[in-house]
C-alpha positions in Angstrom: -38.8 19.4 -5.6 -35.8 21.1 -5.2 -32.5 19.9 -7.9 -29.9 17.9 -6.4 -26.8 19.9 -6.0 -24.0 18.4 -8.0 -20.9 18.8 -6.5 -18.0 21.4 -8.4 -15.2 18.8 -7.6 -14.0 15.8 -6.2 -12.6 18.2 -2.8 -16.2 19.4 -2.5 -17.8 15.8 -3.0 -15.2 14.2 -0.5 -15.8 17.2 2.3 -19.4 16.4 2.2 -18.9 13.0 3.2 -16.7 13.7 6.0 -17.5 14.4 10.1 -15.3 16.1 12.5 -14.7 14.0 15.8 -13.4 14.5 19.3 -9.9 15.0 19.5 -9.1 17.2 16.4 -9.9 13.8 13.8 -12.1 13.6 10.3 -14.1 10.4 9.6 -15.0 9.3 6.6 -19.0 8.4 6.2 -18.9 7.4 2.8 -18.4 4.3 0.8 -15.2 2.7 0.7 -14.2 3.7 -2.6 -15.3 7.2 -4.1 -16.7 7.9 -7.4 -15.7 10.4 -9.8 -15.9 11.5 -13.1 -15.7 7.5 -14.0 -13.3 6.7 -11.6 -12.6 5.1 -8.0 -11.0 7.1 -5.3 -10.2 5.9 -1.6 -11.0 9.0 0.7 -7.7 9.1 2.2 -6.0 8.8 -1.2 -7.9 11.9 -2.1 -7.2 13.4 1.6 -3.5 13.0 1.0 -3.9 15.0 -2.7 -5.5 18.3 -0.7 -2.9 18.2 1.2 0.1 17.8 -0.6 -1.2 18.7 -4.5 0.2 14.7 -5.7 -0.9 11.8 -5.8 0.6 9.4 -2.9 3.1 6.5 -3.6 2.1 3.5 -1.7 -0.7 3.2 1.1 -2.4 6.2 2.6 -2.8 5.8 6.1 -3.0 8.0 9.0 -0.2 8.7 11.7 -2.3 10.3 14.3 -3.2 7.0 16.1 -7.1 7.2 14.9 -8.2 4.3 12.8 -9.7 5.7 9.7 -9.0 9.4 10.6 -8.8 11.2 6.7 -8.1 14.6 8.1 -5.5 15.6 5.2 -3.0 16.7 8.0 -3.4 13.0 9.6 -2.6 11.1 6.3 0.8 10.2 4.9 2.0 7.9 2.3 4.6 5.2 2.8 7.6 7.3 1.5 6.0 9.8 4.1 6.1 7.4 6.8 9.6 6.1 6.0 11.1 9.7 5.9 9.1 10.6 9.2 10.2 7.4 10.9 13.7 8.2 9.8 13.4 11.3 11.8 12.8 9.3 14.6 15.2 6.9 14.3 18.1 9.7 14.3 16.5 11.5 17.4 16.8 7.8 19.2 20.3 7.5 18.4 19.9 4.0 16.4 22.4 4.9 13.5 22.2 3.9 9.8 19.9 1.4 8.8 21.9 -1.8 7.6 23.1 -2.1 3.8 21.4 -5.9 3.7 19.4 -7.6 5.9 20.3 -11.0 7.4 19.0 -12.8 4.1 21.2 -10.6 2.0 17.8 -8.2 0.7 19.0 -4.7 -0.3 17.6 -2.4 2.2 17.9 0.4 0.0 14.9 -0.8 -2.0 13.4 -3.6 0.8 14.2 -1.9 3.9 11.4 0.0 5.8 11.1 1.5 9.1 8.8 0.4 11.7 6.5 3.2 14.2 9.3 3.6 16.7 12.0 3.4 13.9 13.3 0.4 14.3 14.7 -1.3 10.7 13.1 -4.3 9.5 13.5 -6.3 5.9 9.9 -6.0 4.2 10.9 -8.8 1.8 11.7 -11.4 4.7 8.9 -10.0 6.8 6.3 -10.7 4.2 7.9 -14.2 3.7 7.8 -15.1 7.1 4.3 -14.0 7.8 3.1 -16.2 4.7 4.9 -19.0 5.7 3.6 -19.1 9.1 -0.2 -19.4 8.4 0.0 -20.5 4.7 -2.1 -19.6 1.7 -5.4 -20.2 0.6 -6.6 -18.0 -1.6 -9.9 -18.7 -2.3 -11.7 -18.8 -5.8 -12.9 -15.5 -7.6 -15.6 -14.2 -6.0 -14.4 -14.7 -2.5 -13.8 -12.0 -0.2 -11.3 -12.2 2.5 -11.5 -9.3 5.5 -9.5 -8.6 8.5 -6.4 -10.7 8.9 -7.6 -13.1 6.2 -6.9 -10.1 4.1 -3.4 -9.5 5.5 -2.7 -12.9 5.3 -3.7 -13.2 1.5 -1.4 -9.8 0.8 1.3 -11.1 2.5 1.8 -14.0 0.7 1.2 -12.1 -2.7 3.9 -10.0 -1.7 6.1 -12.7 -0.8 5.8 -14.0 -4.4 6.0 -10.8 -6.2 9.5 -10.2 -4.2 10.6 -13.5 -5.2 10.1 -12.4 -9.0 6.6 -13.2 -9.9 4.8 -10.9 -11.9 1.8 -9.5 -11.3 -0.1 -11.0 -13.8 1.7 -14.1 -13.5 0.8 -14.0 -9.8 -3.0 -13.4 -10.5 -3.4 -16.3 -12.9 -1.5 -18.5 -9.9 -3.6 -18.0 -7.4 -6.8 -17.3 -9.9 -7.5 -13.7 -9.2 -7.4 -10.8 -11.4 -5.1 -8.3 -12.3 -6.4 -5.6 -10.0 -6.8 -7.8 -7.5 -3.0 -8.4 -7.1 -2.2 -5.0 -7.9 -4.2 -3.8 -4.9 -2.6 -6.0 -2.1 0.8 -5.0 -3.4 -0.1 -1.8 -2.9 -2.1 -2.5 0.7 1.3 -3.8 2.2 3.2 -0.8 0.7 5.5 -2.9 -1.7 8.1 -1.1 -3.9 6.5 -2.1 -7.5 9.0 -2.8 -10.5 9.0 -0.2 -13.4 6.6 -1.3 -16.5 7.8 -3.9 -18.5 10.3 -5.0 -16.0 9.9 -8.6 -16.9 9.4 -8.2 -20.8 13.3 -6.4 -20.6 14.6 -9.1 -18.5 13.8 -11.8 -21.3 14.6 -9.7 -24.0 17.9 -9.0 -22.4 18.4 -12.9 -20.9 20.4 -15.1 -23.5 18.7 -18.5 -23.9 20.3 -21.6 -23.5 21.3 -23.5 -26.3 20.0 -26.9 -27.1 
């Protein structure tokens, strides 16, 4: 009986579960989350780290047009995508992004660029989408897929941008902290520093009775 070969590194394990396809792309063949040394890792996140040597910020997506591609050279994180789209915006002569959106949201924090370099407000987009499709988060244990998952994710993002904390949102919708956090990452939400709400309440004067 031959002995099982244990991968020496996370990259070695990752590469053993990828397969090249036509067009110069690389597809993932393993489980959605790869286990390594007690942790769970997205294949796309590992691919990004292989190329850059650092952990990604926000959600990692391929920018090659091939859905599910994990070729390190084809994936980027949220800041990287925005830099690429900013360059495209400049090449198209679209000018600087406005400082504020029509609703007064600061675009240095909430501003995004779409794949064509066009500017939009991530807060307004999330709120509009959530209002158009409603909520309905389901009970703990209920799984959401595809459009339903995006509907819930955008509603959670809108709550967060309205000032809600991750823990507070989780309690409101009957979900776990990790569930809400993963949805915020999925939607490229700009997360506030840890302790933001504690610091806010500590520095906000209490009303006098």
